N, C-alpha and C positions, 0 to 999 in steps of 0.2 A: 506494499499497500505505500501510498506516496505521500509527503509529507510537506508542510507547503510551512516553509519559515519568512516571514514579511521583516523585513530592516526600516527600522526604526532611526529617528535622529538623535541623539543626549543628547542635552546643552553641556556644556562645560564652566565649570564655576569655578571658581578663586584665579590666585596669582601665583609664580612660581619666583622664587627670586635665584637668585645667581650665591647660593650657598653650593658648598664642595662638600660630596658625598660619595663611595663607593658604590657601586651600583654591582655587589658580587653576593652567591648566598653558598661560598663554597668557606672551607674554615679558613682556607689562606687566603682569600681575596683574590679572586680571579672574575677579573669581568669578559664581554665578551669578545672575541677577539675582533683585531680591526685590520688583519692580515686578508691577502685575498689571497685563498684559497687556487690553484690553480685546475682550469674546463680541466675538464672527464669524458671519456665517452667511452661509452658502454660496451664497446667491437665486436659489438651484431656486426652483418654484413647484409643488413637489412633495411628496409627502409628509414631514412635519418629522420629522427625527431631532436625537438630544440627543447631543452624545460633552460630556463628559467629563475631563478631562485631569490629571495628579493634580499636578504644581508644577514649578515654574522655578528651581529651586533643586539639586536632585538632578544636571542633566542640560541640557544646552542643547539636548539634542533634543528638545525636546515644542514649545516657542516656535519653535523653528527651521528644526524637519523637519515635525513628527507636524502640527502645525492647516494648514500654506499646505498641505498633500496633501492631507491630509483631507477639507479644504474647497473645492479641484478635484476630486477622485475621486469626492465625495457629491455635486456639482453635477453631475460629467458623467453621473450618476447617475439623473439628474434633480428627485435630493431638497434639501428645503430644509431645512440645518442649523443649527441652535443650539452652537459650539462654547463652552468654556468652560473656564480652568483654575482649581480647590480653593487653588491657593497651598500645598500640603501640609498645607491645614487638612483634618480630618475631616470636623469639621460642617458647614464651606462647602461640600463634598463632596455631604455628605450632603443641604444645603437644596439647593444647584443640581441636585440628583436630582429635590424632593422637587416643585420649581417645575416643570421640565421635564415628570414625569408627571402635575401638574396639568393642565398645558397640553396631553394630550395627545397627546405626541411617538406614532410609530406603533415606533418602534425606539430602544433607547439603546444608546448604545457608554460603555465607563466602563471609564477607567486609575486604578482607585485610588491612593491614596497606603499605605495596606496592606489589606490582606485580608477581614480582618473589617468595615472599611466598604464594600468592596465586594458581600461576600455580605449585608450589612442592603440594599444598596441593590438591588441583584440582585434584594432576593425582594420586597422592595413594588412591584416592577416587576411582578416575576408577577404579583401580586393584582391588581394592574389590567391584565392581560393587555395587556401591552407585552414583547416579545422583546428580551433580553441577550444583548451580544455584548462579552464579555470582552475586552480590547483590549490588546497586548503584555504583559499579567501574565495567570495563573489566580487568580481568589481560590479561596480551597481552602473551600470549607464555603457556598460559595454554590449557583445557581442559573441561573447565568446559561446561555443557552439553547447559545448558542460559545461560541469559542477565536480569536481568529488573534494570530498572534505569530512568535515564531523558534522554533527548535530550539533552544534555550536547553543544553541538556545538551550540544551541539555548541557553542553559544558558549563554556561554560567550557574545553570540551575544545580548543577554539582557541585559550584564554589561557594554557591547560596545556604546549601544543605550544610558543607562541611563547617562554614565560620556558625553557624543556628549550631551545630552540634559540639562546634569546639566548645562555644562560650556556654553552652547549656542554660540554666532556670538562674541565672544574674541577672537581676532587671535591672534595666537602666545602663546595660554595658556599651559604653563608647565606641562607635567605628567609624573609622575613616575607610573610603575606597580610592583606590590607583588603577585607576579602568585602564586600557589600549587606547588606542589612537583612531581620535575621530574621525580621521579617513579609512580606518578599515572596518568595513562590515560586517569582521567577525567580532572586533569589540565590540560593536556597538549589541552586538545577536549575543557575544557574552553578558554583556550591562545589562541586555531585559532579561534572560533567564537569571541572572544572581538580584533581576529586581520582584520576579516569582512568587522565590522564598522570601527575603527581605522585607520586601516593603510592607508588609502587613504586621510587621515586628515591629517598626518605626510610627507606623501611625498609632501602633497601641501604646506604646512606652518600652515593648517590652528590650528594644533595640535603638538607640540613642545615634543615628548621623551628623556626627562632627563636619565631614567635610569630604568632597567626591571630586574629583580630578581626571579630567581625560589627559594622558599624556603623550604627545607630537613626540610619534616616530617610536614608538613604546622605548625609548633611552631610558636605559636605568637608573643614570646618573639623574638625570629629572625626574625620576621619580621620586628616588629616597630624597633632593631637596623640596621639595613638592609637602611629601611626608614629615621632614623634621620640620616644615615652616608651619604645617597643621599638627602635627603633632606639640611644638612651642605656644603656640598660639589657644592650647586647649592646656597650659600650663603644666605638660607631658604625662598628661593621662589616655589611655586608648587598653581598650580590652583586645578586641578584631581587627584585623585588615582587609579587608577586603583588597589583593592585589591578581589582578590579570592573571598574571604567568608565573612564570620560576624566575625571572630577570627582575623582572621588579619587586617580588616578594625578598628579594636576595637581597636590593639596595634596601628596603625597608626593613633589615632587620640587622642590618649594619648597620643606619639610627640608633634602630634598639640595644645595640649590643653596646654604643656609646654611655648611655642610661642607666645598664644593666637589666634595660626591661626582656631582655632578648629568652623566649623560655618561658614568658609570659604572658606573655601575648596571644591570641592566635591567630594567626597567618595562614592565607591560600596561598595556591598557585594554580599551576596549567604547566604541563610539557612534561612531565615526569622527567627531566634534565639530572644527569649525573650528580651536579650540587644540589636542584631539589630536593634529591631524595636523600643525601647525604642531612641536608638542611631537619629533614623528619626524620633522619633519624636520631640526629642528635637533640631534638624537641624544640627547634629551632621556628621550625614551621610545622606547621597543622594536618597541609592537605597539598596534596597536589590533584593535577587530574591527569591519568594517560590516554592515552590516543593512541591506541595501535598502527601508528606509522606505518610499519611491512604492509597493512590489511591499507592503508590511502592509497602507497606506490603503487599495490598488486591493480586495484581500479584502476588506478589512470595510467598502469600500460596496458591493460584490455581493453580499455578504450582507447589509447591509441594505438593499438596493433590492428582491431577494428575499423579506425576510423584509413590509417596506414593504407589497408585493402580495400576500401571506398566503400565496405558493410554498413553502413548507417541503420539499418535493420539490427544490425550485432551490436552495435551500442547503445540503442533505442531502449535496447531489452535489458542492457546493465543497469540503464540510468533509471532504475523505479522510483525515485523520491521525482519532488522537484522543488524549488526552491524561487521567490517571488523576488526578483530585482523591479522596485519600486519605484526607481529612477530611469529608465524605461520602457518601464509599462510592461516587464512580460514576461514569462516563467521560464525559468532556464530547469532543463534536463537532468536530474544530481544522483549522483552515487554516496549519501549519507551514511558516516557506520557510526557507529555504541560508542564514546566516551565512557570513561568508569572511574571515581571515586576511589582515591588511592592516599589512607593514612597511614600511620606505623606499620599498624598490626595487619595491612596488605600489601606492603612495601614488596616481599619474596616473589608476588606473581609478575612484578615487573619483570624482575633479574627471569623468573621462572621457561616466564613467553621469549625469553633472548632479547630483548629491549636493549638491555643494558651489562654488562658483568659484574660477576659479585667483586670485582677487584675494584670496577670504577667510583663502587660506592662504599667496602668496610676498609675503610683508613682508620689511621690511630685511632682516632677519638668518638668513631664508627664503632665498632669491632668491635666492642660490648654487645652493643644491641644489634651488630649481625648474629654473631653467636646466638643472642636469645632467642631470634626470630626464625634461625636455622638457615640464615642464611652463606652461603657458600658457593 
């Protein structure tokens, strides 16, 4: 059965001050890599498929998970993939797309830094007769033929559920929301899902919303400085933080460590990154959302394989869900996968399914927790 997702525009609130903070949730204080990974090809001998990933700074997932998983999945489909990363630069994203289109790729898979450049690239591809798949985030106002992602409203609902679960029965608990970029439709869907859980709590007074801010470009450092501003303005009091992904959660935790509040405040996340899972094992982060990216990569590769063969009926048969592009007033055929709530108790299942290695998360200050949970 198809599911319809409606994208809403959430208003941003608050100001970002030029304070200094790190955006990391590893005990060693690592942030997003600023280096440019080398382009990779799948080594397949079949039809050429272009893949453009958005960045390395907003989340570790794109290079740690998506790139190798897409490379393998596309190769398994007999496709020859050119996978590159735009490093958050919209001009680079556009130029990479131009190069792939000019080189005659049969299919283009795009995960754009923002919806405008994604829509512009899809239009160019459409003009060249190249089918396009929006990967992980839907580009509003675009023309991509298909969309592969997770049920992103559900992702947000799981974050809201995790926050409420972690805070428990404490009445009037202070909550700060550090949200994703206003230019990212996924961030809007995450917010929408969160509010489906927490808004009633705010309205009843069970929770108190201190402040909410959407962070441009998902920049971890900006998220940290914004959170620090809100925390200071609230007299250093906070009980829970709705952080939209593990990178922003890490920035929040860095600020909490300054005041000895880490481990005492419920912090949410998303992406089940190694740093995020370590933070959960340490007790600094309460939850994350595991999105089986291997399934996402396989779904995108299978769609690309069908489209490269001109098998539109086969592609349609895979895309059983529907997503609403409210800007273009159209429905986009979609594959929407199911996310999973991860707390300390079930971190092991992320390792068991091979998403991360035990050695990636069982380090000096988390080894005891790993032993207790049977992670090895």
